[in-house]
N, C-alpha and C positions, 0 to 999 in steps of 0.2 A: 499547493503541493504538486499538482499536475505540471505547473510551470517549471518547477525545478527538476521534475522527473524528465521532462523534455530536454533540459540542459544536460542532465546526466547522460541521457542516451546519445546526444550529439557529441559529448566528450569522448565517447568510445565508438564513434561511427567511422573513424579514419580521417576525419577533418583535422586541420591544424588550428590551434588557437589563434585568436586575433592578435596581430603584432603589437598593438598598443596595450594588451593585457597579458603579454607572454610570460613575463618573469615575476615569480613570487620571490622577492629578494631575501632569501634566508641569510641570516648573519654569517654562517660558516660555509655556505655553499661555494663550490668552485664555479668559475665563469661558465664552463661548459656543462655543468650539471644542475642548473636551475630548472625547477619544475614550473609549469604554467600555473596561473592562479586557479585554474579549474581543479587542480589537485587539492588546494586549500578548501575550496568550496565543497568538493565532494567528500572530503574527510569529515566534514561537519554534517552535511545534509544527509549522508548515507545513514548516519546514526538515528535520524529522526524520521526520514521519509516513509519507508515501508511500514514501520511500526505505527506511525500516526495515521496513515491511510486506512489500515485495517481497524485501528482503535476507533477512528471517526466513523467508519462504516457500522461498527457495532453500536456506537453511541446513537447514531441516527436511527438505527433499527429500533432501539428501545423507546424512542419518542412517540412512535405510532404503532407499536406492536400489539396485535390483537390475537394472533395465534391460529386463526381459522385458515383452513386450506384455500379458500377462495381468494382472500387477500394475499396469502403467501404465493399462490400460483400466479397472480397478476404481477407481483413483484419479480418473480422468477422469469416470467415471460419478457418483462421489460429489460432485465439484465441480460437475458439470452439474446434479445434482439440487438442490443448494443454490442454484445460479443460477436455475433454473426456479422454485423456491419463492419466492425474493425477487422475481423479475419478476412472478409472479402476485399477490403481496401488493401490490406497488407499482401494478400494473395495476388491481386492485380499488379501491384508494384513489383513483386517478386517474379511473376510470370513474364513481365516485360523487361526484366533485367537479364544479365547473362546466366543467372541461377548458379553461380559459382561463389563459394564463400570468400575466396581470395580477392574478388573484384571490389575493392574499396573505392571511396571517392578520390583518394590520392594515388590509387594504383588501378586505374580503370582498365577494363578489358575491351578495348576499342573494337567496335564492330561485332561484338558477340551477343549483344542484347537487342531485343526487338525495338525498344524505345530508349532504354537507359543502358549505359555501359558499366554500371556499378550497382552496389547495394549499400544501404546505410546501416545494415546489420552484418558487417563482415566477420569472418572467422567464427561463425555461429552455426555451421552446418546448413542443411537444406530444409529443415522443418521449422526451426525456431524463428527464422525471419518472417514466417507467416503468423506464428503465434505472438511473438514479440511482446508488446505491451498488454496484449489481451489476456495474458496469463492471470492478471489480477482479477478480472471479472469471471474467468473460468474457475479460479479458486474460490471466489466469493459465492458462486452458485453452490459449490459443495459445502461451504461453511454454513450457509443459510439453512440447509437441510440438516446438517449434522448437529447443529446447536439448537434445533427447534425444541427438544424436550426441556432443556435448561431454561430457555427463554419463556416457554409456556408456563413452567413452574413458577418463575419469578413474576409472571404476569397474572397469576391465579387463573390460568387457562388450561392447566394440565396438572398431572400428578408428579410429585417429587420422586416417586419410585421410578418413573420413566427415565429419570436422569441416569439411572444405572444402565439402561439400554444404550444411552448416548455414550457412557463410559466404555461399554463393551465395543460399540461401533468404532470409537476412537482408537481403541487398542487394536482392532482388526485392521484398520487403515494404517496404523503405525507398523504393524507386523508386515503388511504388504509393502510399505515404503522401505522397511529394513531389508526385505528380500530383494527388492529392486536395487537397493543401494549396494548389494553384493557384500555379504559378510566376508571378512578377510580370510577365514579358513574354509569358506564355501559351505558352512553348516549353519542353518538358521537356528538350531537349538543352542549353539554356543553363544548366541546373543541374548540369552535370557536375563543376565544382569542388567543390560541396557533396557530391555523391555520392562523389567520389574521397576527400574528407576522411573521410567516414563509413566507406568501405571500408578505408582504411588503418588507422583506429583500431580497427575490428573485427578486422582481421588481427593487429594487435599484441596485442589482448586475448586472442584465441584462442591465439596462440603462447605467450604468457606463462602462460596457464591450463594448457595442455598440459605446459609445462615443470615445473609443480608435481608432476606424477606421479612417484613414486619410481622407476618403471621406465624413465624416459626419460633423464634426465641425471645422476642421482646427485649432486645438489647438496648443499652443506652446509645445515643447518637455517636458519641466518640468511639465506642467499640465497633459500631458498624463501619466507620472509616478504617479502623484497624483491620477489619476483615478484607477491605479492599487491598491493603498492604500485604496481607497474607496471600491473597490471590496473585498479586504481582510477584511476591517471593516464590510462590510455587511455579509461576511461569518462567522465572529466571532459572530455577533449579531444573525444570524439565527441558528448556530450550538451550540454555547456555552451559550449565554445569554438568549435564549428562555426558558421559564419555563416549560420544558417538564415534569419534575418530579412532578410538582404540578397538572398535569392533567392526567398523564398516570401511569399505574401500572408497565409497563416494557418499558423502553425507548430505549433499545438496537437497535431494528430495524430501527426506525425513525432516531435515532442519527447517526448510521453508514451510512444510505442512504444520509442524508443531508451533512455530513462531506465529504464523498468520492466524492459526486457529485460536491460540490463547489470547492474542491481542484483540481479535474480533470479539471474543467472549468477554474479555475484560472491559471493553468499551461499553457493552450492553450492561454488565453488572454495575459498573460505576455510575452509569447515567440513569438506570431504571428507578432507583430510590434516592436520588441525589438530594432531595429535600430533607431527608432524615439522616444524613451523614454529616455530622458536625466536624469542623476542622480538628486536626490532630497535630501533624507535623507542621502545619502552616502557622501554628501558634509560636513556633520558634523559627520563623522563616529566615532570619539572617544566616542560619547555618547552611542555607542553600548555596551560599558563596563557597564554603569549604567543600560541600558535597559536589557542587558543580565542577570544581577543579578535579576532584577524585575521579569522576566518571566522564571527563572530557575525552574526546577522541585522541588517538595517538598522533604525535607530531611527525611520526615517520609513516609514510604511506605504505600500505600493504594491501594488495587486492584480496588475498585470502579467499579465493573462490570467485564469487560474483561481486560485481561492483556495488549493487544495491542491497545485497544481503550477505555480507561476508561471514565466513566461519573461521575464526582465528584458531591457531594451533593450541594455544593455552586457554584453559578454562577461566583463568582470571581475566584475560582480555575479553573473552566472550561475555563474561558476567558484567564487566564494566561497560561493554558496548550496549547490551540490552538494558542495563541499569540506567545508563545515561538517557536512553530513549524513554524509559518509564518515568524518569525524573521530569522530563519535559511534559509528558502526558499528565502527570499528577499536578504539575504547576499550572498548566493550561486549564485543567478541569477545575481547580480551585478558583483561578482568576475568573473563569466564565460564570461562576456562581455569584460573584460579588460585583461584576461590572457588566453593563449592558453593551452589547455589540450590535452595530447596525447591520441589517440584512445585506447580503451581497447583491448588487444590482443584477437583475434577471439576465441581461445580455452578457455579463461577465460569467455568470453561472453556465450559460449555454456555450460561451466561448471556451471554457475549460473542458467541457465535454467534447466539443468539436476538435480542440487541440489534442486531447487524449486519443480520440479515434483516428484522426487523420494526420498526425504530425509526421509519421514516416513517409507518407505520400507527399505531403507538402514539402518536407525537407528534401526529398528526392528531386522534386521539380525545381526547387530553388537552386540546388547544387548543379543540376543540369543547365540551369540558366546562367551559371557562372559565379554564384555566391560560394565562396570556398572557406569561410571562417566560421567557427562555432558560434561566436556571438552574433554574427550577421544572420546566419540561418535561424538561430534561436529567436532573435527579436523580430525578424520578418515573419516567421511562421506564427508567432504570437499576434503580431499586428494583423495578419490576414484573418486569423480566427476571430479576433475582436471586431474587426471591420465587418466581416460577413454577418456575425450575429447581431451587431448593432443595426446594420442596414436592414436585415430581415425583420428585426423588432420594430423599426421605424415604419417600414412598409405595412406591417401587420396593423399597427396602430392607425395609420392613415386609412387602410381598408375598413377597419372597424368603425372609424369615425364616419366614413361615407355611408356605410350600411346603416348606421344609427340615424343619420340625417335623412336618408331615404325613407326609412320606416316611420320616422317622426312626421315627415311631410305627408306620407300616405295616411297616417292616423288623423291629421288635421283635415284632410280632404274628406275622409269618411264622416267625421263629425259635422262638417259643413253640410 
């Protein structure tokens, strides 16, 4: 997922597509109106990328969740350290650039930057280029703390009553996000129907999530899977069907918060008791062909806000967008229960982290060196990250082997 995120970022960095993959030959497109293949790729991957990243984060949390503050603090410190490292790297690149949003790779401000004459985050103001990809880990820090009561309750480490405190905190954060998003008439009280919708959806999600706990209701395995679907439906209702655009001038903040929060929690809920959730819709899996067509991304590109988390004007489009993402989530969840997947090699795991943290800096250096195509920068940045982590792992293994040999020789001498 990190790999395709980097490609998505480069598609909107001001670079031009590679000539050999320039045209997506639509049947009825005019010669001068053909879009790059990147449009096709992004129209599909945008539906899966952010939802999957947060769902996987929640699922991973459930596999080792203990609920104690010591372990939680250690995890927060690690995520915080990653966040600070990424912010520093982005800040250095931004500080050595012209620090002007209009200076893109294809429209450089020659002589205006200390080292670089452009930014790979053009037309994004003067703060976002520093935050850029690190918004994900910053959001993750908040969600870890916010969802602790629910996660503790499902792990038999806390009280179910504490989930009501989480519900209240979620509503307070939603209220703050609504205020920041500027109500259309300037009055926060006029947005009460929207807040009521969010509150009801949140309550349904929390109750259904708690009901998956074996100690609560003693439901049959099929009905526990049904509760997962109820949680997903509540998420779609809260995130996609709520009429945010009717009450707010700018929906980006509240939309991202709600979407990421619900997907993160859903990942934990679906994975925590996965052994006792029997197949339900999977029993008639051929229907996924019909359902997959229904929730497929639109064949007409529309930015609709931000590239990676669009907010479409119509509720139907928003519902189909998130519904398509959740369809993939449920399919992967079921497949993972029935098929064994080999672990990702350690060096590729570290390469993903390195690419996530430093791809703006690496891309900037590659563009400054004369690489001017999206595919070229993307593949070279990936190759650099993989080569560095592979070489580092190899050197570490060699060092460990030498240390082991030295200790072994010393032990033999002592015995003699």
